[in-house]
C-alpha positions as a Python dict, from the first residue, in 0.01 Angstrom:
ca = {
    (1, 'X'): (0, 0, 0),
    (2, 'X'): (226, -242, 223),
    (3, 'X'): (327, -97, 574),
    (4, 'X'): (657, -190, 721),
    (5, 'X'): (634, -342, 1030),
    (6, 'X'): (716, -141, 1355),
    (7, 'X'): (1029, -205, 1512),
    (8, 'X'): (1097, -242, 1874),
    (9, 'X'): (1248, 33, 2062),
    (10, 'X'): (1636, 75, 2019),
    (11, 'X'): (1648, -260, 1766),
    (12, 'X'): (1671, -332, 1408),
    (13, 'X'): (1440, -510, 1212),
    (14, 'X'): (1538, -839, 1048),
    (15, 'X'): (1554, -692, 690),
    (16, 'X'): (1718, -350, 790),
    (17, 'X'): (2087, -232, 681),
    (18, 'X'): (2345, -179, 935),
    (19, 'X'): (2529, 151, 910),
    (20, 'X'): (2806, 78, 1124),
    (21, 'X'): (3138, 36, 966),
    (22, 'X'): (3324, -273, 1048),
    (23, 'X'): (3710, -209, 1051),
    (24, 'X'): (3822, -532, 1168),
    (25, 'X'): (3892, -680, 834),
    (26, 'X'): (4058, -368, 722),
    (27, 'X'): (4282, -365, 1031),
    (28, 'X'): (4371, -731, 985),
    (29, 'X'): (4489, -673, 609),
    (30, 'X'): (4685, -359, 732),
    (31, 'X'): (4852, -568, 1012),
    (32, 'X'): (4942, -834, 754),
    (33, 'X'): (5106, -578, 515),
    (34, 'X'): (5295, -417, 797),
    (35, 'X'): (5430, -762, 884),
    (36, 'X'): (5521, -867, 536),
    (37, 'X'): (5694, -539, 498),
    (38, 'X'): (5890, -585, 829),
    (39, 'X'): (5991, -930, 705),
    (40, 'X'): (6095, -865, 317),
    (41, 'X'): (6264, -518, 385),
    (42, 'X'): (6582, -654, 537),
    (43, 'X'): (6636, -866, 228),
    (44, 'X'): (6589, -590, 4),
    (45, 'X'): (6878, -373, 152),
    (46, 'X'): (7203, -404, -40),
    (47, 'X'): (7544, -255, 65),
    (48, 'X'): (7916, -246, 30),
    (49, 'X'): (8123, -265, 354),
    (50, 'X'): (8414, -25, 324),
    (51, 'X'): (8645, 133, 545),
    (52, 'X'): (8768, 477, 532),
    (53, 'X'): (9116, 568, 652),
    (54, 'X'): (9137, 837, 914),
    (55, 'X'): (9313, 1166, 870),
    (56, 'X'): (9669, 1124, 1005),
    (57, 'X'): (9767, 1409, 1275),
    (58, 'X'): (10161, 1401, 1202),
    (59, 'X'): (10391, 1363, 932),
    (60, 'X'): (10601, 1090, 1105),
    (61, 'X'): (10287, 839, 1121),
    (62, 'X'): (10215, 909, 786),
    (63, 'X'): (10558, 849, 649),
    (64, 'X'): (10570, 506, 834),
    (65, 'X'): (10208, 403, 722),
    (66, 'X'): (10291, 506, 351),
    (67, 'X'): (10524, 216, 302),
    (68, 'X'): (10272, -38, 424),
    (69, 'X'): (9969, 83, 236),
    (70, 'X'): (9897, 11, -112),
    (71, 'X'): (9688, 264, -302),
    (72, 'X'): (9502, 215, -645),
    (73, 'X'): (9391, 528, -811),
    (74, 'X'): (9138, 540, -1073),
    (75, 'X'): (9096, 820, -1312),
    (76, 'X'): (8885, 857, -1618),
    (77, 'X'): (8975, 646, -1915),
    (78, 'X'): (8968, 421, -1689),
    (79, 'X'): (9345, 431, -1586),
    (80, 'X'): (9479, 270, -1300),
    (81, 'X'): (9771, 328, -1109),
    (82, 'X'): (9893, 137, -826),
    (83, 'X'): (10113, 321, -584),
    (84, 'X'): (10222, 535, -878),
    (85, 'X'): (10278, 265, -1113),
    (86, 'X'): (10062, 252, -1422),
    (87, 'X'): (9866, -66, -1458),
    (88, 'X'): (9682, -198, -1784),
    (89, 'X'): (9330, -273, -1735),
    (90, 'X'): (9374, -627, -1850),
    (91, 'X'): (9641, -700, -1604),
    (92, 'X'): (9476, -527, -1298),
    (93, 'X'): (9354, -875, -1117),
    (94, 'X'): (9716, -1034, -1211),
    (95, 'X'): (9914, -749, -1071),
    (96, 'X'): (9722, -743, -736),
    (97, 'X'): (9763, -1093, -709),
    (98, 'X'): (10136, -1056, -756),
    (99, 'X'): (10138, -787, -513),
    (100, 'X'): (9925, -927, -227),
    (101, 'X'): (10086, -1298, -271),
    (102, 'X'): (10319, -1275, 25),
    (103, 'X'): (10178, -1011, 220),
    (104, 'X'): (10011, -1067, 568),
    (105, 'X'): (9781, -738, 551),
    (106, 'X'): (9571, -763, 255),
    (107, 'X'): (9441, -413, 277),
    (108, 'X'): (9379, -167, -73),
    (109, 'X'): (9270, 172, -66),
    (110, 'X'): (9096, 282, -392),
    (111, 'X'): (9115, 644, -458),
    (112, 'X'): (8869, 733, -750),
    (113, 'X'): (8860, 1049, -931),
    (114, 'X'): (8533, 1249, -940),
    (115, 'X'): (8464, 1183, -1304),
    (116, 'X'): (8494, 812, -1269),
    (117, 'X'): (8151, 610, -1279),
    (118, 'X'): (8029, 424, -964),
    (119, 'X'): (8022, 91, -1181),
    (120, 'X'): (8379, 109, -1246),
    (121, 'X'): (8482, 183, -862),
    (122, 'X'): (8266, -119, -791),
    (123, 'X'): (8412, -340, -1055),
    (124, 'X'): (8746, -263, -937),
    (125, 'X'): (8661, -372, -583),
    (126, 'X'): (8548, -677, -701),
    (127, 'X'): (8857, -745, -905),
    (128, 'X'): (9050, -684, -577),
    (129, 'X'): (8827, -915, -378),
    (130, 'X'): (8886, -1171, -639),
    (131, 'X'): (9265, -1128, -624),
    (132, 'X'): (9259, -1204, -243),
    (133, 'X'): (9225, -873, -98),
    (134, 'X'): (9026, -891, 234),
    (135, 'X'): (8977, -515, 335),
    (136, 'X'): (8897, -258, 52),
    (137, 'X'): (8896, 115, 178),
    (138, 'X'): (8786, 396, -11),
    (139, 'X'): (8972, 703, 22),
    (140, 'X'): (8784, 1023, 69),
    (141, 'X'): (8823, 1343, -133),
    (142, 'X'): (9054, 1605, -28),
    (143, 'X'): (8864, 1856, 200),
    (144, 'X'): (8593, 1626, 333),
    (145, 'X'): (8610, 1559, 695),
    (146, 'X'): (8577, 1177, 798),
    (147, 'X'): (8391, 1097, 1097),
    (148, 'X'): (8435, 749, 1249),
    (149, 'X'): (8144, 550, 1291),
    (150, 'X'): (8090, 301, 1573),
    (151, 'X'): (8006, -54, 1479),
}
């Protein structure tokens, strides 16, 4: 029978296993993953810049702004009306180009019905941008309170 050599007090022998956990490699890997996530995450965010009209306080202010505002309403179908005038889907971009050709303020408000798919609203916003509209605002549903956000 072989006997093990006696170990000095408080020390370990040459062939013994150390039971301490070395967490340095794990911390290194976690820090690398954290840094990668912080670098990649801002590039993955997609969004659409929109402006919501603030609710008007007086009828007089509303009347003066209505003449200048152009509202494109979307209903199911899809059916388009530009300031109460029906516009065929095929002629939407051409009509928007004609309307905004001589306007200094190229602002369009999009008012979509609740049953219109989100993809259709985004397609209309893209068509408006292609027609030269620089600012596209989405009209909130009636009864919803809009709080202005600080940039």
